[in-house]
N, C-alpha and C positions, 0 to 999 in steps of 0.2 A: 752622294747616293742615288740619289735619284736621274742626275743626269749620267751618270754612269752608267746604270741599268736602261734608260731610254737609247742612248746612243751603242749600248751592247762592247764594251771597249774592251772587253777580255777578249773576244772573239778576233779570232787573230786575220779574218774575212772581212772583218768590219776594220780593223789597222791598214789592212793594203789597199784596201778600198779609199781609206782617207789619204794616204801615202800615195795613189796615183791619181787623188783627184787634185792635190798638192802639186806634185810633177806638172800637170795640166797646165795652173795656175801660173807657178814659177816657170815655165816654159815662154807663155804671153808675159812675163814683164821683164826678162830676159831680152826677150824681141822687143820692147820698147826702149829698155833699156842701150841696145846694140843701135837702136835706129834715131839716138835723140839726139839733139842737134848741140847742144851747151854741155856742160861739164857737170849738169846738176838736172836733178827732173823738170826743173822750175827756170832754169838761169844761172846762171855767172856763182852764184852762192845756195850753198843748201837752205831747201826751206819745207815747208807742212809737208809737203809730198814727201820728201826724203829723208826726214825725220819718223813720220810715220812706218813706211816701208821697212826702216830700220828696228824700229820697235815690233813690226808684226813678226819680224823674222828672227829676232834676237832668241828667243826661244829655240828655234831649232839652227841658229848656228852658234850661237853660245858665246858672244864673244866676251870679253875679259870686260869689261866695264857694263855692260847690260843689267840696267838695273841698278846703276850705278857700283856693280861688282859684288851685290848683297847673296847671290846664287851661286858665283865662282866656283866656292867651295864645292858645292853639290855639285859643279858641271864636272868640276877635274874629279873628283872621285869616282864618276860615274865614267868617263872618257880615257884615262887612264891612270885612277887609284886602285886602293882596296875594293870597290864596286863595280869594277870595268867590265863593262858589260860591249861584247864586241859590234852586234847590233849598233848599240848607240853610237858607240866609235863611227862605224859607216856608217850610220846615216848623218852623222855631224856631218864628217867630211865628205860626203856627197853634198848637203846642200850647199858648203863653205864653198866650193868648188864650182858651184854654178854663177852664170854671170850678178846674177843677183844676189847671190850669197855673199861672193866678193863684192859686190856695191857694196852691201852694208856693213862689212866690215870694214872697209875703208874708211866707212862712216863712221864706225864709232872711235877708228884708229884716230883719224883725223880733227873729228869736232865734237869726241868726248872730254 
């Protein structure tokens, strides 16, 4: 409760500011991924940087195997289930379609 109050999470402006800041950061990571020389961030095999990035992106791209799949039922309910939220679905689709989101989704599919 203290964090929610201090971060003012119920304010739509706060949400938009966070989303805009996230877009800036993801765009920077997109550029790193576009310009990397190897298949992965640190060479020919996935390493610490790749898995850290995938872990941090997990909550916003909601891959099936994020956290060993323990959140998948909840993610599905909001994405296309009985609690479907079109804004949530649009946000997930947006992040999944960034270079970074796509890269992280493939890490979950290929190395999880």
